[in-house]
C-alpha positions as CSV (number, residue, x, y, z in Angstrom):
1,M,0.5,-0.2,0.0
2,S,1.8,2.9,-0.4
3,G,1.3,5.9,1.6
4,G,-0.7,8.7,-0.8
5,S,-3.4,5.8,-0.7
6,F,-5.5,7.6,2.0
7,N,-5.9,10.8,-0.2
8,R,-7.7,9.3,-2.6
9,D,-11.8,10.1,-3.1
10,S,-12.4,6.4,-3.3
11,D,-10.2,5.6,0.1
12,P,-13.2,4.2,2.9
13,A,-11.5,7.3,5.5
14,R,-13.0,10.0,3.5
15,R,-15.6,9.5,2.5
16,I,-16.5,8.2,6.1
17,S,-15.7,11.6,6.9
18,A,-17.6,13.2,4.0
19,V,-20.7,11.7,5.3
20,I,-19.9,13.4,9.3
21,A,-19.7,16.6,7.8
22,R,-22.6,16.4,6.1
23,L,-24.5,15.1,8.9
24,E,-22.8,17.7,11.2
25,A,-23.9,20.4,8.5
26,R,-27.5,19.0,8.4
27,I,-27.2,18.8,12.5
28,R,-26.6,22.9,12.1
29,E,-29.4,23.1,10.3
30,L,-32.2,21.7,12.0
31,E,-31.2,23.3,15.3
32,Q,-31.7,26.8,14.1
33,G,-34.3,25.9,11.7
34,C,-36.2,24.6,14.5
35,R,-39.2,27.3,16.4
36,V,-42.4,26.3,18.2
37,L,-44.6,28.4,17.5
38,I,-48.0,29.6,19.7
39,P,-51.3,30.1,18.5
40,V,-52.5,33.4,20.2
41,V,-56.3,33.0,20.6
42,F,-59.5,34.0,22.2
43,Y,-61.1,30.7,23.6
44,D,-59.7,27.6,24.6
45,P,-59.9,25.2,21.5
46,P,-62.0,22.1,21.4
47,V,-60.8,18.8,23.0
48,G,-60.6,17.5,19.8
49,D,-58.6,19.7,18.8
50,P,-54.6,18.5,18.4
51,T,-53.6,21.6,19.7
52,N,-52.0,21.6,23.1
53,I,-50.1,25.4,24.1
54,W,-52.3,28.6,23.6
55,M,-52.3,31.4,24.7
56,F,-54.5,34.3,25.1
57,P,-54.4,38.6,23.6
58,D,-54.0,40.0,27.6
59,G,-50.5,37.7,27.6
60,R,-52.2,34.3,29.3
61,L,-50.4,30.9,28.6
62,R,-52.7,27.6,28.8
63,A,-51.7,23.8,28.1
64,R,-53.8,20.8,27.8
65,H,-52.9,17.1,28.3
66,L,-54.4,13.8,30.1
67,N,-53.9,13.4,33.8
68,T,-52.0,9.9,34.5
69,T,-54.9,7.6,34.3
70,S,-55.9,9.1,30.9
71,T,-59.6,9.3,32.2
72,A,-59.7,13.0,32.0
73,W,-57.9,16.6,30.5
74,V,-56.0,18.6,32.4
75,T,-55.5,22.4,31.6
76,R,-52.7,24.7,33.7
77,E,-52.8,28.1,33.4
78,W,-49.7,30.8,33.2
79,L,-50.2,34.2,33.9
80,P,-47.7,37.4,33.1
81,T,-47.7,38.2,36.1
82,S,-46.5,35.3,37.3
83,A,-44.6,34.2,35.0
84,G,-44.0,30.1,35.7
85,S,-45.8,29.5,38.2
86,P,-48.8,27.2,36.7
87,T,-52.1,26.7,38.1
88,S,-54.6,25.2,37.5
89,A,-57.2,26.2,35.8
90,V,-60.9,25.2,34.3
91,A,-60.9,26.3,30.3
92,L,-63.1,28.5,29.8
93,G,-66.1,28.1,26.9
94,P,-66.3,30.3,23.8
95,A,-65.6,33.7,25.0
96,S,-69.4,35.4,24.8
97,E,-70.7,37.8,22.0
98,A,-70.7,41.4,23.1
99,P,-74.1,43.2,24.2
100,A,-76.4,44.9,20.7
101,S,-77.1,48.4,21.4
102,K,-80.1,48.8,20.8
103,Q,-83.3,51.1,20.2
104,A,-86.9,50.8,20.7
105,T,-89.4,53.6,20.1
106,F,-92.6,53.3,22.0
107,L,-95.9,55.5,21.4
108,P,-99.1,55.5,24.2
109,T,-102.4,53.2,24.5
110,W,-104.3,55.7,26.3
111,S,-104.2,58.9,28.5
112,A,-105.8,60.4,31.3
113,S,-106.2,64.1,33.4
114,Y,-107.3,64.4,36.7
115,D,-108.9,67.9,38.7
116,G,-107.9,68.1,42.7
117,S,-110.2,65.9,44.1
118,G,-108.6,63.3,42.0
119,L,-112.0,63.1,39.5
120,A,-111.4,61.6,36.2
121,I,-111.8,64.9,33.4
122,P,-113.4,64.2,30.6
123,G,-113.6,65.9,27.2
124,D,-110.0,66.7,26.2
125,G,-109.3,65.9,29.5
126,T,-108.3,62.0,28.3
127,S,-106.6,63.6,24.7
128,Q,-104.4,66.3,26.7
129,L,-101.6,65.8,30.1
130,M,-103.2,68.6,32.0
131,Y,-100.7,69.9,35.2
132,G,-101.2,72.4,38.0
133,F,-103.7,74.7,38.1
134,V,-104.8,75.4,35.0
135,D,-109.2,77.0,35.9
136,S,-110.6,76.8,39.2
137,S,-112.8,74.5,37.7
138,N,-110.3,71.6,38.1
139,S,-108.0,73.3,40.6
140,R,-104.8,71.8,40.7
141,A,-104.9,69.2,37.5
142,R,-102.8,66.1,37.4
143,S,-102.2,63.5,34.4
144,L,-101.3,59.9,33.8
145,L,-99.9,59.0,30.7
146,G,-100.1,54.9,29.7
147,F,-98.5,52.4,27.2
148,D,-98.5,48.9,26.3
149,S,-96.1,48.2,29.5
150,T,-96.5,44.5,28.3
151,A,-94.5,44.8,25.0
152,I,-92.1,47.2,26.8
153,A,-90.9,44.4,30.0
154,A,-90.6,42.0,27.0
155,E,-88.9,44.0,24.3
156,L,-86.4,45.2,27.4
157,Y,-85.8,41.7,29.1
158,G,-82.3,40.8,30.2
159,S,-81.1,44.5,28.9
160,T,-78.9,46.8,30.5
161,V,-81.1,50.4,29.7
162,T,-78.4,53.1,28.4
163,G,-81.0,56.1,27.7
164,V,-84.5,57.5,27.6
165,R,-86.0,59.9,26.3
166,L,-89.1,61.5,26.0
167,K,-90.8,63.3,23.1
168,L,-93.4,66.0,24.2
169,K,-95.9,68.5,22.4
170,N,-96.4,71.2,25.2
171,I,-100.2,73.0,23.7
172,F,-100.2,75.6,26.4
173,T,-98.7,76.5,29.3
174,V,-100.9,79.4,31.5
175,P,-98.3,82.3,31.8
176,S,-97.5,82.5,28.2
177,V,-93.5,82.6,28.5
178,G,-93.6,79.1,29.9
179,G,-94.0,76.7,32.8
180,S,-92.1,74.4,34.4
181,S,-94.2,70.2,34.7
182,F,-92.8,67.3,36.8
183,L,-92.5,64.1,35.8
184,G,-93.2,60.5,37.5
185,I,-94.0,57.3,37.3
186,H,-97.7,55.5,38.0
187,N,-98.3,51.5,37.8
188,Y,-101.8,51.9,36.2
189,S,-101.7,49.0,33.1
190,S,-105.5,51.4,32.0
191,A,-106.9,54.9,33.2
192,P,-107.9,54.4,36.6
193,A,-111.6,56.3,36.8
194,S,-109.9,58.1,40.2
195,W,-106.4,59.9,41.0
196,A,-106.7,57.9,44.1
197,G,-105.6,54.6,45.2
198,G,-101.6,54.7,45.5
199,G,-100.2,54.4,41.9
200,I,-97.8,56.6,42.1
201,P,-95.1,54.8,43.2
202,R,-92.4,57.4,42.3
203,S,-93.6,61.0,42.1
204,M,-92.3,64.2,40.8
205,V,-89.0,62.6,39.9
206,F,-88.1,64.7,37.0
207,S,-88.7,68.8,36.2
208,R,-88.1,70.3,33.4
209,R,-89.4,73.8,32.1
210,F,-91.2,74.5,28.1
211,A,-91.6,77.2,26.4
212,N,-95.3,77.7,25.5
213,S,-96.4,75.1,22.1
214,E,-92.8,73.7,22.5
215,M,-91.9,70.5,20.6
216,A,-89.1,68.9,22.3
217,E,-87.3,65.5,22.8
218,F,-85.3,65.6,26.1
219,P,-83.7,62.7,28.2
220,L,-85.2,61.4,31.5
221,P,-83.7,59.0,34.1
222,L,-82.8,55.5,32.8
223,E,-85.9,54.5,35.4
224,F,-88.7,55.7,33.5
225,A,-87.9,52.3,31.1
226,T,-86.3,50.3,34.0
227,S,-89.0,50.4,36.4
228,I,-91.3,48.9,32.9
229,R,-89.1,46.3,32.4
230,D,-89.3,45.6,35.5
231,S,-92.8,45.4,37.1
232,A,-92.7,48.3,38.5
233,G,-93.9,50.5,36.5
234,E,-96.5,51.2,33.6
235,G,-95.7,55.0,32.8
236,I,-95.4,58.5,33.3
237,A,-97.7,60.9,35.6
238,F,-97.7,64.5,35.1
239,E,-98.0,66.9,38.2
240,A,-97.1,70.2,39.9
241,P,-95.7,70.8,43.0
242,S,-98.0,73.8,44.1
243,D,-100.8,76.1,42.5
244,D,-98.2,78.0,41.3
245,P,-99.3,79.1,37.4
246,S,-95.4,78.8,36.2
247,F,-96.5,75.3,37.3
248,A,-100.2,74.6,35.0
249,G,-100.3,74.0,31.4
250,A,-101.1,70.6,28.7
251,F,-99.1,68.7,27.0
252,A,-100.3,66.6,23.6
253,G,-101.7,63.2,25.1
254,F,-103.0,60.0,23.4
255,G,-105.5,60.6,21.3
256,S,-104.6,64.6,20.5
257,S,-104.9,65.8,17.1
258,F,-101.6,67.2,18.4
259,T,-98.1,65.3,18.2
260,S,-98.8,62.3,20.4
261,P,-95.8,61.5,22.9
262,V,-92.8,59.0,21.7
263,L,-91.3,57.6,24.5
264,T,-87.6,56.3,23.7
265,V,-85.2,53.5,24.8
266,D,-81.6,53.2,24.6
267,Y,-80.5,49.5,25.7
268,A,-77.6,46.4,25.4
269,K,-79.0,43.6,24.3
């Protein structure tokens, strides 16, 4: 065997060295290219999904595996504020959808006015919402505006009320410069024969000044809708705190030749 035979390409040792070099290069390639990609999701993958580790957008990391007897899944969670400290956790279901913002409008189904003694005022008293000392024959009047409370309660069931507005036409105020009316909540499902009977659970909780003959839409406290939703009220009562003429006038009610009142409710459900 000559001394130079080991330098030939056909020498076994040279071929083995070349194979080892190629394997080492391939190992380095694999080491450099090996990456673990953890998916970012909004809810836990279903059990049938092969994914066993995932992350939520808020930084929480979760992993899932079978227990030692392969009878149940175990889920662990790592919080970004306590990195490396695993805690047992119950997997959450799919995230629920955010409540949708909605709006509904409701027209009255009846109205009635009552004199100072509580007796119903006939004629215009059924289509007008009189309030305050309008004239001596009726003394300090008050009135009720009613709605289909069953329909309103059904529409708002399970909702969060975010806004309430009332559109109202002022027919006249006793002072020509305008006056104020006080609104409360009544719980009559239909027009009562008299004001008596304790049907005003919330009296004069809101007041607003109106110009003579003004048409206005204005916000009300949320309870004007939530009370109907929760069966604590049925509609709106109009009153005056005294016989002062600045608290007297009339609004258009149900069946009036003027524009009808409109109750608008904004809610999330």
